[in-house]
N, C-alpha and C positions, 0 to 999 in steps of 0.2 A: 679565632682571629686575635692575634697578638699585636699590640702596638707598643713600641718602645719610645718613651719620651725622654729626651736628653736635655738637661738644664745646664746652660753655660755660665750662669751667674754665681759668683763666689759669696753671695750675701745670705745664702741659706734661707731660713724661714722668713727673713726680712725682705726677700727679693720680690719686687713687683713682677718681674718676668716669670718667676716660679709660680706666682699666683695665677697668672694667665695660663701657664702650662698645665697646672693642676685643673683649671676650668676646662681646658681642652680635653684632658683625660676624662673628666666627668662626662662631657658630651659624648666622647667615644664609648665610654662604658654604658651610657644610656642607650647607645645604638647597638650594643651587644659585644663590644670589644673587651678583651682582657688587657689591661694597661699596666705598664711598669715604668716608674719615673726614676731616673738616675741623675744624681748631681755630679757633674763631671769633675767638679772641684774636690770631691771627696775621694776621687780616684787617683792613684799614682800612675800617671802616664807621662813618660819621658819623651824628649824630643826625637824625631826621626833623624837618623844619621845619614840617610841616603846610601846605605851600604848595598842595597839590592838583594839582600838575603831572601826577602819575601818573594821576589821574582823567581829566584832559583829554586828555593825549597818549599815555599808556601807558608813559612813561619818566620817570625821576627826574632832577632837575636837578643832583644831587650827583654828582661825579666821584670815585668810590672803588671799593672791591671788591665793593660790593653786587650790581651787575648780573650779574657773572660767577657769583657764588654763587647768585643767584636763578635764573639759567638752569639750573644743576645741580639746584636745588630743584624747579623745575617739570618737569624731565625725569625725575625719579626715580619709580619705582613705589612706593617705600617711603621713609619718613623716620624716623630715630631722633634725638630730642633728648636731651641729657644735660647736667646742671648740678649743681654742689654747691649747697647751701643757703646763701644770703647774706641774712641777716635775713629769713627766711621767704619767700624768693623766689629766682629765678634770678639769675645774675651780671648785672652791668650790661651787659657785652658782648653776652650773648645777648639780653637785653631790648631793646637797641638794634636788633638784627636784627629781632626781633619787630615793633618799632614801625615798621619800614620796609615792612610787609606789608599796609598798608591796602587798596591796590589788589587784592591777592590775596583779601582778605576779601570786598570788594564783588563780585568776579567768581568767588568760590568756586573758586579755582584748583587746590585739592587734591582736587576731586571725582574719584573713582576711585582715589585714592592711599591707601595704608595706612600706619599709623605706630605707634610706641610711644615710651616715654620712660623715662629713668633719672635718679635723683638720689641723692646721698649727703649726709649731714650728720654733723657732729661730735657734735651733740646730738639735735635732733629735726626734725620736719616734712619729712623726705625723701619720705615717701609723698605728702604734700600737694603738694609742688613737682613731683614726677613727674607727678601728676595735672594740675597747672596746665599743664605742657608739653603734655600730651595734649589739654587743652582748646583749646590754640592750633591744633593739628592739626585738631581738629573744627570750630572756628569758620571755618577756611579751606576747609571742605567735605570733609575727609578722614575716614577711619575708623580708630579706634584699637583695637589688639588686646590691650593690657595695659600694665603699667608695673612698674617695680622701684624701690623706695626702700629705702635702707640707712642706718640710724641707727647710726653707729659706737660712739658711747657709751664711748669709751675702750678698746674692744676691737680691738687691731691685727689680729686674725684675721678681722674681720667681712667685709672685702672679699674675702679668699680664699674664705670660706665662701659668698659670694654669686655667685662666678664661674659655677658651673653654672646658677644661675637666670637670669643674664644671657645665657648661651649659649642656654638654652631659649627665652627671650624673642625673641632674634634669629631662632632657627629657626622659632618660631611666626609671626613677622612674614612671613618668606618663604613659609611654608605658606599663610598667609592670602591673600597676593598670588596665589599659583598657583591656589588654590581659588576665588578671587573670593568669599571668605567673606562672609556676610551677618550683620549684627547689627541685628535688627529695632528695638531701642530707639533706636539711632543713626540709622536710616533716617528715622524721624519727625523727629528733631532736624534732620537735613540738609534734609528737605523744607521745614520751617518756616524755616530760615535762608535757603535758596535763594529762597523766595518773598519773604521780607523784603528781601533784597538786590536782587532784581528790582524791587520796588516803589520802593526807595530810589533806585536808579539811574534808573528811569523818571521819578521826580519831578524829578531833577536833570539830565535829558537834554540840556538846552540848554547846560549848562556841562560836564558829565562826558561829553564826546563819545566818548572812547576806550572807557570802560566801557559806554556805551549801545550802541555799535557791536558790542562783544563779545557782549552778550546778544542783540542783534538777530540776529547771525550764528548764535547758538545756537537761534534760533527762539522765544525767550522772549516775543516781543511779537506773535506771529502770531495769537493769539486775543484780542487786546486791541482 
């Protein structure tokens, strides 16, 4: 059971968000998971150009650190995203990674993968940003088990107080993976997204050859 934890904060060891992410990894490891933490700001990930190469060939034209991280991403049984709140959203570095995942959306590459998310804010919106990160996991076909948002609000003890909750979240992620836990409300969401993406790729089949072949190999067009 492998869990990939991606930290969106640029503050390195000083990051409060990273501390909570590390705590979540500790909780997951205690439940039997192998965890790997990646600081996205240490990676060279360039902006998506919208060229569509990934749709056609299955690979990106940009030569940077994305493909190596993407391979880890696809191989993981669980994903944890974390980011501080930067003007009501994730950091630019993490958003840049998200924007490179269009092929993963079309092919629902996180099907069968579980995830959760963490966010911290000096003021507000930590809960909303954590949920936004979870929505990224779900739009890629994954299942989310929960989130943790901490609004520090000038309280230096807020992060320390949230460490047990972060550990519990990581432990619950590992438990959900082991149990193959089901969330009926998300199952319908995934079904609708899968059908939507199959229709989209089928419509563009002459141009989006890599994605069409992916779904064809999954048997998606056998009854069409």
